[in-house]
Each structure stands twice: as C-alpha cells, then as structure tokens.
ROTI-476467 format. One record per atom (N, C-alpha, C, CB): residue in three letters; chain; atom name; x, y negated, z. Coordinates in steps of 0.2 Angstrom, whole numbers. Atoms other than C-alpha are relative to their C-alpha. Glycine has a CB too. Layout:
<pts>
residuo; cadena; atomo; c1; c2; c3
Ala; A; CA; X; Y; Z
...
</pts>
This chain:
<pts>
residuo; cadena; atomo; c1; c2; c3
Met; A; N; 5; -5; 2
Met; A; CA; 424; -677; 167
Met; A; C; 2; 2; -7
Met; A; CB; -7; -3; 0
Arg; A; N; -2; -3; 6
Arg; A; CA; 427; -666; 152
Arg; A; C; -5; -3; -6
Arg; A; CB; 1; 7; 0
Ala; A; N; 4; 2; 5
Ala; A; CA; 420; -671; 135
Ala; A; C; -6; 3; -1
Ala; A; CB; 4; -1; -7
Arg; A; N; 6; -4; 2
Arg; A; CA; 408; -657; 132
Arg; A; C; -5; -1; 5
Arg; A; CB; 2; 7; 0
Pro; A; N; 5; 2; -5
Pro; A; CA; 399; -660; 149
Pro; A; C; -3; -7; -1
Pro; A; CB; 2; 1; 7
Val; A; N; 3; 6; 1
Val; A; CA; 397; -678; 145
Val; A; C; -4; 0; -7
Val; A; CB; 6; -5; -1
Tyr; A; N; 4; -1; 6
Tyr; A; CA; 391; -674; 127
Tyr; A; C; -7; 3; 2
Tyr; A; CB; 4; 4; -5
Asp; A; N; 7; -3; -2
Asp; A; CA; 378; -662; 134
Asp; A; C; -4; -4; 4
Asp; A; CB; 2; 7; 3
Ala; A; N; 4; 4; -5
Ala; A; CA; 372; -674; 147
Ala; A; C; -4; -5; -4
Ala; A; CB; 4; -2; 5
His; A; N; 3; 6; 4
His; A; CA; 368; -687; 134
His; A; C; -3; 2; -7
His; A; CB; 5; -5; -1
Ser; A; N; 3; -2; 6
Ser; A; CA; 363; -677; 119
Ser; A; C; -7; 1; 0
Ser; A; CB; 3; 7; -2
Pro; A; N; 8; -1; 0
Pro; A; CA; 345; -678; 113
Pro; A; C; -2; 7; 0
Pro; A; CB; -2; -4; -7
Phe; A; N; 2; -7; 0
Phe; A; CA; 345; -660; 111
Phe; A; C; -1; 3; 7
Phe; A; CB; 6; 5; -4
His; A; N; 0; -2; -7
His; A; CA; 348; -658; 129
His; A; C; -7; -1; 3
His; A; CB; 5; -3; 5
Phe; A; N; 6; 3; -2
Phe; A; CA; 331; -667; 132
Phe; A; C; -6; 2; -5
Phe; A; CB; 0; -7; 1
Val; A; N; 5; -1; 5
Val; A; CA; 321; -660; 117
Val; A; C; -6; 4; 3
Val; A; CB; 3; 5; -5
Gln; A; N; 6; -3; -3
Gln; A; CA; 310; -650; 129
Gln; A; C; -5; -5; 3
Gln; A; CB; 2; 5; 5
Asn; A; N; 4; 5; -3
Asn; A; CA; 303; -666; 135
Asn; A; C; -4; -4; -6
Asn; A; CB; 4; -5; 4
Cys; A; N; 3; 4; 5
Cys; A; CA; 297; -672; 118
Cys; A; C; -7; 2; -2
Cys; A; CB; 5; 1; -7
Thr; A; N; 7; -2; 2
Thr; A; CA; 279; -673; 113
Thr; A; C; -2; -5; -6
Thr; A; CB; -5; -2; 6
Thr; A; N; 2; 5; 6
Thr; A; CA; 279; -687; 100
Thr; A; C; 2; 2; -7
Thr; A; CB; 3; -7; 2
Pro; A; N; -2; -1; 7
Pro; A; CA; 278; -684; 82
Pro; A; C; 7; -3; -2
Pro; A; CB; -5; -2; -5
Thr; A; N; -7; 3; 1
Thr; A; CA; 296; -687; 75
Thr; A; C; 2; 1; -7
Thr; A; CB; 5; 4; 5
Leu; A; N; -3; 0; 6
Leu; A; CA; 303; -692; 59
Leu; A; C; 7; -1; 0
Leu; A; CB; -4; -6; -4
Ile; A; N; -7; 1; 0
Ile; A; CA; 321; -689; 56
Ile; A; C; 2; -1; -7
Ile; A; CB; 3; 7; 2
Leu; A; N; -2; 2; 7
Leu; A; CA; 329; -698; 41
Leu; A; C; 8; 0; 1
Leu; A; CB; -3; -7; -2
His; A; N; -7; -1; -1
His; A; CA; 348; -693; 39
His; A; C; 4; 0; -6
His; A; CB; 1; 6; 4
Gly; A; N; -4; -1; 5
Gly; A; CA; 362; -696; 28
Gly; A; C; 4; 6; 0
Gly; A; CB; 5; -6; 0
Gln; A; N; -3; -7; 0
Gln; A; CA; 370; -680; 22
Gln; A; C; 7; 0; 2
Gln; A; CB; 0; 2; -8
Thr; A; N; -7; 0; -1
Thr; A; CA; 388; -686; 24
Thr; A; C; 1; -5; 6
Thr; A; CB; 4; -3; -6
Asp; A; N; 0; 4; -5
Asp; A; CA; 385; -696; 40
Asp; A; C; 7; 2; 5
Asp; A; CB; -6; 0; 5
Pro; A; N; -5; -2; -4
Pro; A; CA; 402; -696; 49
Pro; A; C; -1; -2; 8
Pro; A; CB; 6; -4; -2
Val; A; N; 1; 2; -7
Val; A; CA; 395; -703; 66
Val; A; C; -4; 5; 3
Val; A; CB; -4; -7; 0
Val; A; N; 4; -6; -2
Val; A; CA; 381; -690; 68
Val; A; C; 0; 5; -5
Val; A; CB; -8; -3; 2
Pro; A; N; -1; -5; 5
Pro; A; CA; 385; -674; 60
Pro; A; C; -7; 3; -2
Pro; A; CB; 4; 6; 3
Ile; A; N; 7; -3; 3
Ile; A; CA; 370; -667; 49
Ile; A; C; -2; 6; 4
Ile; A; CB; 1; 1; -7
Ala; A; N; 2; -6; -4
Ala; A; CA; 371; -651; 59
Ala; A; C; -4; -2; 6
Ala; A; CB; 6; 4; 2
Gln; A; N; 4; 2; -6
Gln; A; CA; 365; -660; 75
Gln; A; C; -7; -2; -2
Gln; A; CB; 3; -6; 3
Ala; A; N; 7; 2; 2
Ala; A; CA; 350; -667; 65
Ala; A; C; -4; 6; -2
Ala; A; CB; 0; -4; -6
Tyr; A; N; 4; -6; 1
Tyr; A; CA; 345; -650; 59
Tyr; A; C; -1; 4; 6
Tyr; A; CB; 5; 5; -5
Glu; A; N; 1; -3; -6
Glu; A; CA; 347; -643; 76
Glu; A; C; -6; -3; 4
Glu; A; CB; 7; 0; 4
Phe; A; N; 5; 4; -4
Phe; A; CA; 336; -656; 84
Phe; A; C; -7; 1; -4
Phe; A; CB; 1; -7; 0
Tyr; A; N; 6; -1; 4
Tyr; A; CA; 323; -654; 70
Tyr; A; C; -3; 7; 1
Tyr; A; CB; 1; -1; -8
His; A; N; 2; -7; -1
His; A; CA; 323; -635; 72
His; A; C; -3; 1; 7
His; A; CB; 6; 5; -1
Ala; A; N; 3; 0; -7
Ala; A; CA; 320; -637; 91
Ala; A; C; -6; -3; 0
Ala; A; CB; 5; -3; 5
Leu; A; N; 6; 3; 0
Leu; A; CA; 306; -649; 88
Leu; A; C; -5; 5; -3
Leu; A; CB; 0; -7; -4
Lys; A; N; 4; -4; 4
Lys; A; CA; 298; -637; 76
Lys; A; C; -2; 6; 5
Lys; A; CB; 2; 3; -6
Val; A; N; 1; -6; -4
Val; A; CA; 300; -622; 88
Val; A; C; -5; -2; 6
Val; A; CB; 7; 3; 3
Leu; A; N; 4; 3; -6
Leu; A; CA; 292; -633; 102
Leu; A; C; -7; -2; -3
Leu; A; CB; 3; -5; 3
Gly; A; N; 7; 2; 3
Gly; A; CA; 277; -636; 90
Gly; A; C; -1; -7; -1
Gly; A; CB; -5; 3; 4
Ile; A; N; 0; 8; 0
Ile; A; CA; 281; -655; 89
Ile; A; C; -1; -1; -8
Ile; A; CB; 6; -3; 3
Glu; A; N; 0; 3; 7
Glu; A; CA; 275; -663; 72
Glu; A; C; 6; -3; -2
Glu; A; CB; -7; -4; -1
Ser; A; N; -7; 2; 1
Ser; A; CA; 291; -666; 64
Ser; A; C; 1; 0; -8
Ser; A; CB; 6; 3; 3
Glu; A; N; -2; 0; 7
Glu; A; CA; 298; -671; 47
Glu; A; C; 7; -2; -1
Glu; A; CB; -5; -4; -5
Met; A; N; -7; 2; 1
Met; A; CA; 316; -672; 41
Met; A; C; 2; -1; -7
Met; A; CB; 5; 6; 3
Val; A; N; -2; 2; 7
Val; A; CA; 323; -680; 26
Val; A; C; 7; -1; 0
Val; A; CB; -4; -6; -3
Val; A; N; -7; 1; 0
Val; A; CA; 341; -679; 21
Val; A; C; 2; -3; -7
Val; A; CB; 4; 7; 0
Tyr; A; N; -2; 4; 6
Tyr; A; CA; 348; -692; 9
Tyr; A; C; 7; 2; -2
Tyr; A; CB; 0; -8; 1
Pro; A; N; -6; -2; 2
Pro; A; CA; 362; -685; -2
Pro; A; C; 5; -6; -1
Pro; A; CB; -1; 4; -7
Arg; A; N; -5; 6; 2
Arg; A; CA; 378; -696; -4
Arg; A; C; 0; -5; 5
Arg; A; CB; -1; -2; -7
Glu; A; N; 1; 5; -5
Glu; A; CA; 373; -706; 11
Glu; A; C; 3; 1; 7
Glu; A; CB; -8; -2; 2
Gly; A; N; -3; -1; -6
Gly; A; CA; 382; -709; 27
Gly; A; C; -4; -2; 6
Gly; A; CB; 7; -4; 1
His; A; N; 3; 2; -6
His; A; CA; 377; -717; 44
His; A; C; -6; -5; -2
His; A; CB; 4; -2; 5
Ser; A; N; 6; 5; 3
Ser; A; CA; 367; -731; 34
Ser; A; C; -1; 2; -7
Ser; A; CB; 3; -7; 1
Ile; A; N; 3; -2; 6
Ile; A; CA; 357; -729; 19
Ile; A; C; 2; -6; -5
Ile; A; CB; -8; 1; 0
Glu; A; N; -2; 6; 5
Glu; A; CA; 365; -739; 4
Glu; A; C; -3; 0; -6
Glu; A; CB; 8; 1; 0
Glu; A; N; 2; 0; 7
Glu; A; CA; 358; -733; -12
Glu; A; C; -7; -2; 0
Glu; A; CB; 0; 8; -3
Arg; A; N; 6; 3; 0
Arg; A; CA; 343; -743; -17
Arg; A; C; -6; 4; 0
Arg; A; CB; 0; -5; -6
Ala; A; N; 5; -4; 1
Ala; A; CA; 332; -729; -22
Ala; A; C; -2; 4; 7
Ala; A; CB; 1; 6; -5
His; A; N; 1; -3; -6
His; A; CA; 335; -721; -5
His; A; C; -3; -5; 5
His; A; CB; 7; 3; 3
Gln; A; N; 2; 5; -4
Gln; A; CA; 332; -737; 4
Gln; A; C; -8; -1; -1
Gln; A; CB; 3; -7; -1
Ile; A; N; 7; 0; 1
Ile; A; CA; 315; -738; -4
Ile; A; C; -4; 6; 3
Ile; A; CB; -1; -1; -8
Asp; A; N; 3; -6; -3
Asp; A; CA; 311; -720; 0
Asp; A; C; -1; 0; 7
Asp; A; CB; 4; 6; -3
Phe; A; N; 0; 1; -7
Phe; A; CA; 316; -723; 18
Phe; A; C; -5; -4; 3
Phe; A; CB; 7; -3; 2
Gln; A; N; 5; 5; -2
Gln; A; CA; 305; -738; 20
Gln; A; C; -7; 3; -1
Gln; A; CB; 1; -7; -3
Asn; A; N; 7; -2; 1
Asn; A; CA; 290; -730; 12
Asn; A; C; -2; 6; 5
Asn; A; CB; 0; 3; -7
Arg; A; N; 1; -6; -5
Arg; A; CA; 292; -714; 23
Arg; A; C; -1; -3; 7
Arg; A; CB; 6; 4; 0
Val; A; N; 1; 3; -7
Val; A; CA; 293; -725; 39
Val; A; C; -7; -3; 0
Val; A; CB; 6; -5; 1
Leu; A; N; 6; 3; 0
Leu; A; CA; 278; -735; 34
Leu; A; C; -6; 5; 0
Leu; A; CB; -1; -5; -6
Ala; A; N; 5; -6; 0
Ala; A; CA; 268; -719; 30
Ala; A; C; -1; 3; 7
Ala; A; CB; 2; 5; -6
Trp; A; N; 0; -3; -6
Trp; A; CA; 273; -712; 46
Trp; A; C; -3; -4; 5
Trp; A; CB; 8; 2; 3
Tyr; A; N; 3; 4; -5
Tyr; A; CA; 268; -727; 56
Tyr; A; C; -8; 0; -2
Tyr; A; CB; 2; -7; -1
Ala; A; N; 7; 0; 2
Ala; A; CA; 251; -728; 46
Ala; A; C; -3; 7; 3
Ala; A; CB; -1; 0; -7
Lys; A; N; 3; -7; -2
Lys; A; CA; 248; -709; 51
Lys; A; C; 0; 0; 7
Lys; A; CB; 4; 5; -3
Tyr; A; N; 0; -1; -7
Tyr; A; CA; 253; -710; 69
Tyr; A; C; -1; -6; 5
Tyr; A; CB; 7; 3; 2
Leu; A; N; 1; 6; -4
Leu; A; CA; 251; -728; 75
Leu; A; C; -7; -3; -1
Leu; A; CB; 6; -5; -1
Lys; A; N; 6; 3; 1
Lys; A; CA; 233; -730; 72
Lys; A; C; -3; -3; 6
Lys; A; CB; -5; 5; -3
</pts>
C-alpha cells in the first residue's frame, strides 16, 4: 500500500467529522513528529464543525514540552479544561 493512503486512513483529520467532544490541542511549534500544520488543520476543521476547541502553540517546543514555564502553563490549561468539561 502506498504511503499516502495509509496516512489518510489513519489521520485524525480523516475522522474529524465524527468528533463531538470539546477538544484542547496543545502543540510544540517545532514538533518534528507531528507537523504544526496538521494541528492547525485539525483545529480549523473542529471550528468549522462547531466543536468547542482551543489550540495553544508553545514556541521553541518540540514533541514534548521542556521549558518549565510552558510545562506549568500546559498543566494549568489541562486542569482548567477538565474542570470545565468533566463536571
């Protein structure tokens, strides 16, 4: 099987029309594993579908969040998201 069909079949974007859950996307700007363009594409698709969504991009960060201030922000955002949607 060619790479593009495999990618498309497993891409979250391929299934975005099935999403109904509020979604928080936290992404490193320089992520070499998941290109930032994919995060923007997914976020935009969620917004077009009317799904409650938020996206935060951490500058200078890759696939994991390393800077202490970003780690704190990351955790605070996750906790706030849980408090809002997991009542």
